[in-house]
Each structure stands twice: as structure tokens, then as C-alpha cells.
DSSP file (Angstrom, degrees, kcal/mol; ACC not computed):
  #  RESIDUE AA STRUCTURE BP1 BP2  ACC     N-H-->O    O-->H-N    N-H-->O    O-->H-N    TCO  KAPPA ALPHA  PHI   PSI    X-CA   Y-CA   Z-CA
    1    1 A M              0   0    0      0, 0.0     2,-0.4     0, 0.0     0, 0.0   0.000 360.0 360.0 360.0 131.2  -74.7  -29.9  -23.9
    2    2 A T        -     0   0    0      1,-0.0     2,-0.5     0, 0.0     0, 0.0  -0.705 360.0-145.6 -84.0 131.3  -71.7  -31.8  -25.0
    3    3 A I        -     0   0    0     -2,-0.4    73,-0.1    75,-0.1    72,-0.0  -0.854  10.3-138.6-102.8 129.7  -72.4  -34.2  -27.8
    4    4 A M        -     0   0    0     -2,-0.5     2,-0.6    71,-0.1    -1,-0.0  -0.238  23.6-104.2 -74.7 168.8  -70.6  -37.5  -28.0
    5    5 A H  S    S-     0   0    0      1,-0.2    -1,-0.1    -2,-0.0    74,-0.0  -0.888  93.4 -21.8 -96.1 122.7  -69.2  -39.1  -31.1
    6    6 A N  S    S-     0   0    0     -2,-0.6    -1,-0.2     1,-0.1     3,-0.1   0.916  86.9-158.2  44.2  64.6  -71.4  -42.0  -32.3
    7    7 A P        -     0   0    0      0, 0.0    -1,-0.1     0, 0.0     2,-0.1  -0.248  22.1 -94.4 -69.9 159.4  -73.0  -42.7  -28.9
    8    8 A L        -     0   0    0      1,-0.1    68,-0.0     2,-0.1     5,-0.0  -0.409  44.9-101.7 -65.8 145.8  -74.6  -46.0  -28.0
    9    9 A H    >>  -     0   0    0      1,-0.1     3,-1.8    -2,-0.1     4,-1.0  -0.502  33.9-117.1 -63.1 140.5  -78.3  -46.3  -28.6
   10   10 A P  H 3> S+     0   0    0      0, 0.0     4,-2.1     0, 0.0     3,-0.3   0.798 113.7  65.8 -52.9 -30.2  -80.0  -45.9  -25.2
   11   11 A G  H 3> S+     0   0    0     32,-0.2     4,-2.5     1,-0.2     5,-0.1   0.839  96.4  55.5 -61.3 -32.9  -81.4  -49.4  -25.6
   12   12 A E  H <> S+     0   0    0     -3,-1.8     4,-2.2     2,-0.2    -1,-0.2   0.857 107.2  49.7 -67.5 -34.2  -77.8  -50.7  -25.3
   13   13 A I  H  X S+     0   0    0     -4,-1.0     4,-1.8    -3,-0.3    -2,-0.2   0.896 111.1  48.7 -70.7 -40.0  -77.4  -48.9  -22.0
   14   14 A V  H  X S+     0   0    0     -4,-2.1     4,-3.0     2,-0.2     5,-0.5   0.908 110.4  52.2 -64.2 -41.2  -80.6  -50.4  -20.7
   15   15 A K  H  X>S+     0   0    0     -4,-2.5     5,-2.3     1,-0.2     4,-1.4   0.921 108.0  51.2 -60.6 -44.2  -79.5  -53.8  -21.9
   16   16 A D  I  <>S+     0   0    0     -4,-2.2     5,-2.3     3,-0.2    -1,-0.2   0.888 116.0  42.1 -59.7 -38.9  -76.2  -53.4  -20.0
   17   17 A A  I  <>S+     0   0    0     -4,-1.8     5,-0.9     3,-0.2    -2,-0.2   0.920 127.9  24.5 -75.4 -45.5  -78.1  -52.4  -16.8
   18   18 A L  I  <5S+     0   0    0     -4,-3.0     6,-1.9     3,-0.2    -3,-0.2   0.917 131.1  28.7 -91.3 -47.9  -80.9  -55.0  -16.9
   19   19 A I  I  <5S+     0   0    0     -4,-1.4     4,-0.2    -5,-0.5    -3,-0.2   0.943 134.0  25.2 -84.3 -51.0  -79.8  -58.0  -18.9
   20   20 A D  I   <S+     0   0    0     -5,-2.3    -3,-0.2     3,-0.2    -4,-0.2   0.936 130.9  38.1 -79.7 -49.0  -76.0  -58.0  -18.4
   21   21 A G  I   <S+     0   0    0     -5,-2.3    -3,-0.2    -6,-0.4    -4,-0.2   0.931 128.5  29.2 -71.2 -48.0  -75.8  -56.1  -15.1
   22   22 A A  S   <S-     0   0    0     -5,-0.9    -1,-0.2    -6,-0.1    -3,-0.2   0.444  99.8-129.5 -94.3  -1.3  -78.9  -57.5  -13.2
   23   23 A A        +     0   0    0     -4,-0.2     2,-0.3     1,-0.2    -4,-0.2   0.843  54.4 150.8  56.8  38.0  -78.7  -60.9  -15.1
   24   24 A L        -     0   0    0     -6,-1.9    -1,-0.2     1,-0.0     2,-0.1  -0.709  45.9-123.1 -95.1 150.4  -82.4  -60.7  -16.0
   25   25 A S     >  -     0   0    0     -2,-0.3     4,-2.8     1,-0.1     5,-0.2  -0.446  31.9-107.5 -78.1 166.2  -83.9  -62.3  -19.1
   26   26 A I  H  > S+     0   0    0      1,-0.2     4,-2.7     2,-0.2     5,-0.2   0.913 122.7  51.1 -61.0 -41.1  -85.8  -60.0  -21.4
   27   27 A T  H  > S+     0   0    0      2,-0.2     4,-2.2     1,-0.2    -1,-0.2   0.931 111.9  45.9 -61.1 -47.3  -89.0  -61.6  -20.3
   28   28 A E  H  > S+     0   0    0      2,-0.2     4,-2.5     1,-0.2    -2,-0.2   0.928 113.9  48.5 -62.0 -46.1  -88.2  -61.0  -16.6
   29   29 A A  H  X S+     0   0    0     -4,-2.8     4,-2.1     1,-0.2    -2,-0.2   0.915 111.1  50.2 -62.0 -43.6  -87.0  -57.5  -17.2
   30   30 A A  H  X>S+     0   0    0     -4,-2.7     5,-2.4    -5,-0.2     4,-1.1   0.911 110.6  50.0 -61.2 -42.4  -90.2  -56.6  -19.1
   31   31 A H  H ><5S+     0   0    0     -4,-2.2     3,-0.5     1,-0.2    -2,-0.2   0.926 110.6  49.0 -61.7 -45.0  -92.3  -58.1  -16.4
   32   32 A K  H 3<5S+     0   0    0     -4,-2.5    -1,-0.2     1,-0.2    -2,-0.2   0.833 113.1  47.9 -64.5 -32.8  -90.5  -56.0  -13.7
   33   33 A L  H 3<5S-     0   0    0     -4,-2.1    -1,-0.2    -5,-0.2    -2,-0.2   0.633 111.4-122.5 -81.1 -15.0  -90.9  -52.9  -15.9
   34   34 A G  T <<5S+     0   0    0     -4,-1.1     2,-0.3    -3,-0.5    -3,-0.2   0.822  73.9 111.2  76.6  31.0  -94.6  -53.6  -16.4
   35   35 A I  S   <S-     0   0    0     -5,-2.4    -1,-0.3    -6,-0.1    -2,-0.1  -0.804  73.6 -86.1-128.7 171.0  -94.3  -53.7  -20.2
   36   36 A S     >  -     0   0    0     -2,-0.3     4,-1.9     1,-0.1     5,-0.2  -0.387  31.6-121.1 -75.3 156.7  -94.5  -56.3  -22.9
   37   37 A R  H  > S+     0   0    0      1,-0.2     4,-2.7     2,-0.2     5,-0.2   0.885 115.4  55.4 -61.7 -38.6  -91.5  -58.4  -23.9
   38   38 A T  H  > S+     0   0    0      2,-0.2     4,-2.5     1,-0.2    -1,-0.2   0.913 105.4  51.0 -61.4 -44.8  -91.9  -57.0  -27.5
   39   39 A A  H  > S+     0   0    0      1,-0.2     4,-1.6     2,-0.2    -1,-0.2   0.914 113.8  44.3 -61.8 -43.2  -91.7  -53.4  -26.2
   40   40 A L  H  X S+     0   0    0     -4,-1.9     4,-2.9     2,-0.2     5,-0.2   0.916 111.6  52.9 -68.0 -42.3  -88.6  -54.1  -24.3
   41   41 A S  H  X S+     0   0    0     -4,-2.7     4,-2.0     1,-0.2     6,-0.2   0.898 106.8  53.1 -59.1 -42.0  -87.0  -56.0  -27.1
   42   42 A R  H  <>S+     0   0    0     -4,-2.5     5,-3.0     2,-0.2     6,-1.0   0.902 112.0  45.7 -61.2 -41.0  -87.7  -53.1  -29.5
   43   43 A L  H ><5S+     0   0    0     -4,-1.6     3,-1.7     4,-0.2   -32,-0.2   0.947 112.5  49.2 -66.5 -48.2  -85.9  -50.7  -27.1
   44   44 A L  H 3<5S+     0   0    0     -4,-2.9    -2,-0.2     1,-0.3    -1,-0.2   0.818 112.1  49.5 -62.8 -30.3  -82.9  -53.1  -26.5
   45   45 A N  T 3<5S-     0   0    0     -4,-2.0    -1,-0.3    -5,-0.2    -2,-0.2   0.316 118.2-109.2 -92.7   8.2  -82.5  -53.6  -30.3
   46   46 A G  T < 5S+     0   0    0     -3,-1.7    -3,-0.2     2,-0.2    -2,-0.1   0.679  87.3 116.4  78.1  17.4  -82.6  -49.9  -31.1
   47   47 A H  S   <S+     0   0    0     -5,-3.0     2,-0.3    -6,-0.2    -4,-0.2   0.520  77.7  28.5 -97.1  -6.5  -86.0  -49.9  -32.8
   48   48 A S  S    S-     0   0    0     -6,-1.0   -37,-0.2    -5,-0.2     2,-0.2  -0.946  77.1-123.9-144.6 168.3  -87.6  -47.6  -30.2
   49   49 A N        -     0   0    0     -2,-0.3     2,-0.9   -39,-0.1     5,-0.1  -0.560  34.2 -89.8-108.9 171.1  -86.5  -44.8  -27.8
   50   50 A I        -     0   0    0     -2,-0.2    23,-0.1    19,-0.1    -1,-0.0  -0.742  47.7-159.7 -81.2 109.3  -86.7  -44.2  -24.1
   51   51 A S     >  -     0   0    0     -2,-0.9     4,-2.5     1,-0.1     5,-0.2  -0.382  33.5-102.4 -79.9 166.3  -90.0  -42.3  -23.7
   52   52 A P  H  > S+     0   0    0      0, 0.0     4,-1.8     0, 0.0     5,-0.1   0.901 125.8  51.2 -56.3 -39.6  -90.7  -40.2  -20.6
   53   53 A E  H  > S+     0   0    0      1,-0.2     4,-2.3     2,-0.2     5,-0.1   0.920 109.4  49.1 -63.8 -42.2  -92.9  -43.1  -19.3
   54   54 A M  H  > S+     0   0    0      1,-0.2     4,-3.0     2,-0.2     5,-0.3   0.882 106.7  56.9 -64.0 -36.9  -90.1  -45.6  -19.9
   55   55 A A  H  X S+     0   0    0     -4,-2.5     4,-2.4     1,-0.2    -1,-0.2   0.895 107.7  48.1 -59.6 -40.2  -87.7  -43.2  -18.1
   56   56 A V  H  X S+     0   0    0     -4,-1.8     4,-2.2     2,-0.2    -2,-0.2   0.933 112.1  48.6 -65.6 -45.5  -90.0  -43.3  -15.1
   57   57 A R  H  X S+     0   0    0     -4,-2.3     4,-2.5     1,-0.2    -2,-0.2   0.931 114.2  46.0 -60.6 -46.3  -90.2  -47.1  -15.2
   58   58 A L  H  X S+     0   0    0     -4,-3.0     4,-2.9     1,-0.2     6,-0.2   0.906 111.4  52.0 -63.4 -42.0  -86.4  -47.5  -15.5
   59   59 A S  H  X>S+     0   0    0     -4,-2.4     5,-1.5    -5,-0.3     4,-0.8   0.882 112.4  45.5 -65.1 -37.1  -85.8  -45.0  -12.7
   60   60 A K  H  <5S+     0   0    0     -4,-2.2     3,-0.2     3,-0.2    -2,-0.2   0.927 116.9  44.0 -70.2 -45.0  -88.1  -46.8  -10.4
   61   61 A L  H  <5S+     0   0    0     -4,-2.5    -2,-0.2     1,-0.2    -3,-0.2   0.900 125.1  32.2 -65.6 -42.1  -86.7  -50.3  -11.2
   62   62 A L  H  <5S-     0   0    0     -4,-2.9    -1,-0.2    -5,-0.2    -2,-0.2   0.388 104.0-121.1-100.5   2.5  -83.0  -49.3  -11.1
   63   63 A D  T  <5S+     0   0    0     -4,-0.8     2,-0.2    -3,-0.2    -3,-0.2   0.941  70.5 127.1  55.1  50.8  -83.3  -46.6   -8.4
   64   64 A T      < -     0   0    0     -5,-1.5     2,-0.3    -6,-0.2    -1,-0.2  -0.652  64.8 -82.8-122.8-179.6  -81.9  -43.9  -10.8
   65   65 A S     >  -     0   0    0     -2,-0.2     4,-1.2     1,-0.1    -5,-0.0  -0.636  21.4-136.3 -90.4 149.1  -83.2  -40.5  -11.8
   66   66 A I  H  > S+     0   0    0     -2,-0.3     4,-2.2     1,-0.2     3,-0.3   0.911 106.7  58.0 -62.7 -43.2  -85.8  -40.0  -14.5
   67   67 A I  H  > S+     0   0    0      1,-0.2     4,-2.9     2,-0.2     5,-0.2   0.846  97.9  60.3 -60.1 -35.5  -83.7  -37.1  -15.9
   68   68 A M  H  > S+     0   0    0      1,-0.2     4,-2.1     2,-0.2    -1,-0.2   0.943 108.8  42.9 -57.5 -47.6  -80.7  -39.3  -16.4
   69   69 A W  H  X S+     0   0    0     -4,-1.2     4,-2.0    -3,-0.3    -2,-0.2   0.878 114.0  50.5 -68.5 -37.7  -82.7  -41.5  -18.8
   70   70 A I  H  X S+     0   0    0     -4,-2.2     4,-2.7     1,-0.2    -1,-0.2   0.909 111.5  49.3 -65.6 -40.0  -84.2  -38.5  -20.6
   71   71 A N  H  X S+     0   0    0     -4,-2.9     4,-2.8     2,-0.2     5,-0.2   0.880 107.3  53.9 -66.0 -39.1  -80.8  -37.0  -21.0
   72   72 A I  H  X S+     0   0    0     -4,-2.1     4,-1.8    -5,-0.2    -1,-0.2   0.937 113.6  43.1 -60.2 -45.3  -79.3  -40.2  -22.4
   73   73 A Q  H  X S+     0   0    0     -4,-2.0     4,-2.9     2,-0.2    -2,-0.2   0.918 113.5  51.3 -65.8 -43.1  -82.1  -40.3  -25.0
   74   74 A A  H  X S+     0   0    0     -4,-2.7     4,-2.8     1,-0.2    -2,-0.2   0.899 109.5  49.8 -62.9 -41.3  -81.7  -36.5  -25.7
   75   75 A Q  H  X S+     0   0    0     -4,-2.8     4,-2.2     2,-0.2    -1,-0.2   0.916 112.5  47.8 -63.9 -41.4  -78.0  -36.8  -26.2
   76   76 A Y  H  X S+     0   0    0     -4,-1.8     4,-2.6    -5,-0.2    -2,-0.2   0.939 113.1  48.0 -63.8 -46.6  -78.5  -39.7  -28.6
   77   77 A D  H  X S+     0   0    0     -4,-2.9     4,-2.5     1,-0.2     5,-0.2   0.905 111.1  50.9 -60.9 -42.4  -81.2  -37.8  -30.5
   78   78 A A  H  X S+     0   0    0     -4,-2.8     4,-1.9     1,-0.2    -1,-0.2   0.897 111.2  48.1 -64.1 -39.9  -79.0  -34.6  -30.7
   79   79 A W  H  X S+     0   0    0     -4,-2.2     4,-1.1    -5,-0.2    -2,-0.2   0.938 110.9  51.6 -65.0 -45.3  -76.1  -36.6  -32.1
   80   80 A Q  H >< S+     0   0    0     -4,-2.6     3,-0.8     1,-0.2     4,-0.4   0.938 113.3  43.3 -57.8 -48.6  -78.4  -38.4  -34.7
   81   81 A I  H >X S+     0   0    0     -4,-2.5     3,-1.2     1,-0.2     4,-0.8   0.825 105.3  63.2 -70.9 -29.0  -79.8  -35.1  -36.0
   82   82 A S  H 3< S+     0   0    0     -4,-1.9     4,-0.3     1,-0.3    -1,-0.2   0.789  94.6  63.6 -63.9 -24.6  -76.4  -33.4  -36.0
   83   83 A Q  T << S+     0   0    0     -4,-1.1    -1,-0.3    -3,-0.8    -2,-0.2   0.735 117.7  25.2 -70.8 -22.2  -75.4  -36.0  -38.6
   84   84 A I  T X4 S+     0   0    0     -3,-1.2     3,-2.1    -4,-0.4     4,-0.4   0.278  86.9 109.3-123.2   9.1  -77.9  -34.6  -41.1
   85   85 A S  G ><  +     0   0    0     -4,-0.8     3,-1.5     1,-0.3    -2,-0.1   0.784  69.7  68.6 -60.7 -26.6  -78.4  -31.1  -39.9
   86   86 A H  G 3  S+     0   0    0     -4,-0.3    -1,-0.3     1,-0.3    -2,-0.1   0.728  93.8  59.1 -64.6 -19.8  -76.6  -29.8  -43.0
   87   87 A K  G <  S+     0   0    0     -3,-2.1     2,-0.8     2,-0.1    -1,-0.3   0.625  85.2  89.4 -82.5 -13.5  -79.6  -30.9  -45.0
   88   88 A I    <   -     0   0    0     -3,-1.5     2,-0.9    -4,-0.4    -1,-0.0  -0.772  66.9-158.7 -90.0 112.7  -81.9  -28.7  -43.1
   89   89 A K        +     0   0    0     -2,-0.8     2,-0.4     2,-0.0    -3,-0.1  -0.796  28.3 148.2 -99.4 100.8  -82.0  -25.3  -44.8
   90   90 A V        -     0   0    0     -2,-0.9    -2,-0.0     0, 0.0     0, 0.0  -1.000  36.8-140.6-132.5 131.4  -83.2  -22.6  -42.5
   91   91 A K        -     0   0    0     -2,-0.4     3,-0.1     1,-0.1    -2,-0.0  -0.754  27.3-115.4 -90.8 136.9  -82.1  -19.0  -42.7
   92   92 A P        -     0   0    0      0, 0.0     2,-0.1     0, 0.0    -1,-0.1  -0.323  34.4 -99.2 -67.2 151.1  -81.5  -17.2  -39.4
   93   93 A L        -     0   0    0      1,-0.1     2,-0.2    -2,-0.0     3,-0.1  -0.433  42.5-110.7 -65.0 144.8  -83.7  -14.3  -38.4
   94   94 A K        -     0   0    0     -2,-0.1    -1,-0.1     1,-0.1     2,-0.1  -0.550  36.8-100.3 -77.5 145.0  -82.0  -10.9  -39.1
   95   95 A A              0   0    0     -2,-0.2    -1,-0.1     1,-0.1     0, 0.0  -0.395 360.0 360.0 -64.3 138.4  -81.0   -8.9  -36.0
   96   96 A A              0   0    0     -2,-0.1    -1,-0.1    -3,-0.1    -2,-0.0   0.478 360.0 360.0 -72.9 360.0  -83.6   -6.1  -35.3
């Protein structure tokens, strides 16, 4: 998997699709997704992630693939952890 440099939080991508692209308000978008306005706001503001359930909701609403949303989140998560991976001290197993 190729890791981007400082990728956008997945919530910003959702915001581009729903709020900017589809011209929905946060309230309208939350209603169409079947979630609370607070839950959507947390995602859009980078305070929560795209869960597998949210990936299904987004894929149904936007006619996209579930895997696309899961991959967007996974790439973001991988980039985030790569920034601190040097702090994780694990020794590799020795070859048998």
C-alpha cells in the first residue's frame, strides 16, 4: 500500500462529497445517512473515523464501494501511525 504524505482526514473527503459536492446541509446529510447530526459533525471535523458501518452508509448514499471508504480510512490510519512508529519498540523474530 502506498502511503501519502499528510493525507486529508477521511471526514474532509466526506465533507467534499456531501456538503460541498451534493450541496447538503449537515442536518440533511445526517438524515439521509440515518445517523445523528452530532455523529456526522464529529466525522466531518476529524473527531471520529469512518467505521465499517459508516462505509456502508456512505457507499449506499453516494453509490460508491464500501471498500473505497475503508481504504481511505486505512490509508489515513497507516499514515498516522507511521508518524510515531519509531516510538514502538519491538524486536523482530529471529529466522529459524
